[in-house]
C-alpha positions as CSV (number, residue, x, y, z in Angstrom):
1,X,-26.9,-6.2,-2.3
2,X,-29.4,-5.0,-5.1
3,X,-28.7,-4.8,-8.8
4,X,-26.7,-1.4,-9.2
5,X,-29.6,0.2,-11.4
6,X,-32.1,-0.4,-8.6
7,X,-31.8,3.0,-7.3
8,X,-32.2,5.0,-10.3
9,X,-33.1,8.0,-10.9
10,X,-32.0,8.9,-7.3
11,X,-28.7,7.3,-7.6
12,X,-27.4,6.2,-11.1
13,X,-26.1,2.6,-11.6
14,X,-22.6,4.2,-12.6
15,X,-22.4,5.7,-9.1
16,X,-23.4,2.5,-7.5
17,X,-21.0,0.3,-9.4
18,X,-18.1,2.7,-9.0
19,X,-19.0,3.4,-5.4
20,X,-19.5,-0.4,-4.3
21,X,-16.5,-2.1,-6.4
22,X,-14.0,0.6,-6.5
23,X,-14.3,2.8,-3.2
24,X,-15.5,0.4,-0.9
25,X,-13.3,-2.3,-2.2
26,X,-10.5,-0.2,-1.7
27,X,-11.5,0.3,2.1
28,X,-11.7,-3.5,2.5
29,X,-8.5,-4.0,0.8
30,X,-6.6,-1.5,2.7
31,X,-8.2,-2.8,5.9
32,X,-6.8,-6.2,5.2
33,X,-3.4,-5.1,4.4
34,X,-3.3,-2.7,7.6
35,X,-4.3,-5.8,9.7
36,X,-2.0,-8.3,8.1
37,X,1.1,-5.7,8.9
38,X,-0.4,-4.9,12.6
39,X,-0.3,-8.8,12.8
40,X,3.4,-8.9,12.1
41,X,4.2,-5.9,13.8
42,X,2.5,-7.5,17.0
43,X,4.4,-10.8,16.4
44,X,7.9,-8.7,16.0
45,X,6.6,-6.9,19.3
46,X,7.5,-3.7,17.2
47,X,5.2,-1.3,19.0
48,X,6.0,1.7,17.0
49,X,5.2,-0.3,13.8
50,X,1.8,-1.1,15.9
51,X,1.0,2.5,16.5
52,X,1.9,3.9,13.0
53,X,-0.6,1.3,11.8
54,X,-3.6,2.9,13.7
55,X,-4.7,5.6,11.2
56,X,-4.8,3.0,8.4
57,X,-6.8,0.7,10.5
58,X,-9.4,3.5,11.5
59,X,-9.5,5.2,8.0
60,X,-10.1,1.9,6.2
61,X,-12.0,0.0,8.8
62,X,-14.4,3.0,9.1
63,X,-14.6,3.1,5.6
64,X,-15.6,-0.6,5.3
65,X,-18.1,-0.4,8.4
66,X,-19.6,2.7,7.2
67,X,-20.1,1.6,4.0
68,X,-21.3,-2.1,5.0
69,X,-24.2,0.0,6.9
70,X,-24.7,2.5,4.0
71,X,-26.1,-0.2,1.7
72,X,-28.5,-1.5,4.1
73,X,-29.9,2.0,4.4
74,X,-30.6,1.8,0.7
75,X,-33.6,0.1,-1.0
76,X,-35.3,0.6,-4.3
77,X,-38.5,2.1,-4.4
78,X,-40.3,-1.0,-5.4
79,X,-39.1,-2.7,-2.4
80,X,-40.0,-0.1,0.1
81,X,-37.0,2.4,-0.4
82,X,-38.4,6.1,0.6
83,X,-41.9,4.6,2.2
84,X,-42.0,7.0,5.5
85,X,-41.2,5.4,8.7
86,X,-43.6,4.1,11.2
87,X,-44.4,3.1,14.6
88,X,-41.5,3.8,17.4
89,X,-39.0,5.2,14.6
90,X,-41.6,7.7,13.5
91,X,-42.6,8.6,17.2
92,X,-38.9,9.2,17.9
93,X,-38.3,11.5,15.2
94,X,-41.5,13.5,15.8
95,X,-40.7,13.7,19.4
96,X,-37.0,14.9,18.7
97,X,-37.6,16.8,15.5
98,X,-41.5,17.7,15.3
99,X,-42.0,15.7,12.0
100,X,-40.1,13.6,9.6
101,X,-39.9,16.7,7.4
102,X,-38.4,18.7,9.8
103,X,-35.9,15.8,10.7
104,X,-34.9,15.8,6.9
105,X,-34.4,19.4,6.4
106,X,-32.3,19.6,9.6
107,X,-30.3,16.5,8.6
108,X,-29.7,17.6,5.2
109,X,-28.8,21.2,6.5
110,X,-26.2,19.7,8.9
111,X,-24.9,17.1,6.7
112,X,-24.5,19.6,3.8
113,X,-22.4,21.7,5.9
114,X,-19.8,18.7,6.4
115,X,-16.4,20.5,5.2
116,X,-15.0,18.2,2.8
117,X,-15.8,14.6,2.9
118,X,-17.5,12.5,5.7
119,X,-21.0,11.0,7.0
120,X,-24.2,12.5,8.5
121,X,-25.9,10.3,10.8
122,X,-28.8,9.6,12.8
123,X,-27.7,7.6,15.8
124,X,-29.1,6.3,19.1
125,X,-27.3,7.8,22.2
126,X,-27.6,5.0,24.7
127,X,-27.3,7.5,27.6
128,X,-30.2,10.1,27.3
129,X,-32.0,7.3,25.3
130,X,-32.6,9.7,22.3
131,X,-31.8,9.8,18.6
132,X,-29.7,12.8,17.4
133,X,-28.0,13.6,14.3
134,X,-24.3,13.3,14.3
135,X,-21.6,14.5,11.5
136,X,-18.0,13.0,11.4
137,X,-15.4,13.7,8.9
138,X,-13.4,11.4,6.6
139,X,-14.2,7.4,7.3
140,X,-14.5,8.0,11.0
141,X,-16.8,5.4,12.3
142,X,-19.9,6.7,14.5
143,X,-18.6,5.1,18.1
144,X,-20.6,7.6,20.4
145,X,-23.9,6.7,19.3
146,X,-25.8,3.4,18.1
147,X,-25.7,4.0,14.3
148,X,-29.1,4.0,12.8
149,X,-28.8,5.8,9.5
150,X,-25.6,6.9,7.7
151,X,-25.6,9.0,4.7
152,X,-22.3,9.2,2.9
153,X,-21.0,12.6,1.7
154,X,-17.9,12.0,0.2
155,X,-17.9,13.4,-3.5
156,X,-17.5,9.8,-4.6
157,X,-21.3,9.3,-3.5
158,X,-22.9,11.9,-5.5
159,X,-20.5,13.9,-7.7
160,X,-21.4,12.1,-10.9
161,X,-24.8,12.7,-11.0
162,X,-25.1,15.5,-9.0
163,X,-21.8,17.6,-9.5
164,X,-20.9,19.8,-6.5
165,X,-24.5,20.1,-5.3
166,X,-24.4,18.1,-2.3
167,X,-27.7,19.4,-1.1
168,X,-29.5,17.9,-4.4
169,X,-27.9,14.4,-3.5
170,X,-29.1,14.8,0.1
171,X,-32.5,15.7,-1.2
172,X,-32.8,12.9,-3.7
173,X,-31.5,10.2,-1.5
174,X,-34.8,10.1,1.0
175,X,-36.5,8.6,-1.8
176,X,-34.4,5.1,-1.6
177,X,-33.8,5.6,2.4
178,X,-34.7,1.9,3.6
179,X,-36.6,3.0,7.0
180,X,-37.3,-0.6,7.8
181,X,-33.5,-1.3,8.5
182,X,-33.2,1.9,10.5
183,X,-36.4,1.1,12.3
184,X,-35.1,-2.4,13.1
185,X,-31.6,-1.1,14.5
186,X,-33.5,1.3,16.6
187,X,-35.6,-1.2,18.3
188,X,-32.3,-3.2,18.8
189,X,-30.5,-0.6,20.3
190,X,-33.3,0.6,22.4
191,X,-33.8,-3.1,24.0
192,X,-30.2,-3.3,24.6
193,X,-30.0,-0.1,26.3
194,X,-33.1,-1.2,28.8
């Protein structure tokens, strides 16, 4: 991962520090604890205990997976963050949304409308071989599509800088989106679905 201040002025160093070392770390810790408890419940043949741990595994596991992908979706501007996509990714965006600007506008509108906490995703649908915008609540991981780009819209991702104005955060984050990794994920998803 990059230096925390590397995404300024679009995402503050303080947000990055807290987001990574506190919030993401809490999901990792919660997942580890839930896995240990699940393993013990499995050894004890405690089916009720195993079932009771499912929500903790999903929440913390989703939080870890989502954030692990999120960090790779970002890059400092001096390392290509915000540079428009090219090639197959740009073609797919133009085919589905008309233009990059139209995609960003639609993504921002749909993602800003997430009630409470959640994520906005650009995912690859292997069934119809198209890219699609999907939103999910809480830390639910994207399992219906191959995740290409995930934007965290939990308040911890933006509140210290953008207060309660989620649309301003969404507008700013495109300045540090690492389209190169998004393009790599799309190429891999397309080749594995052939």
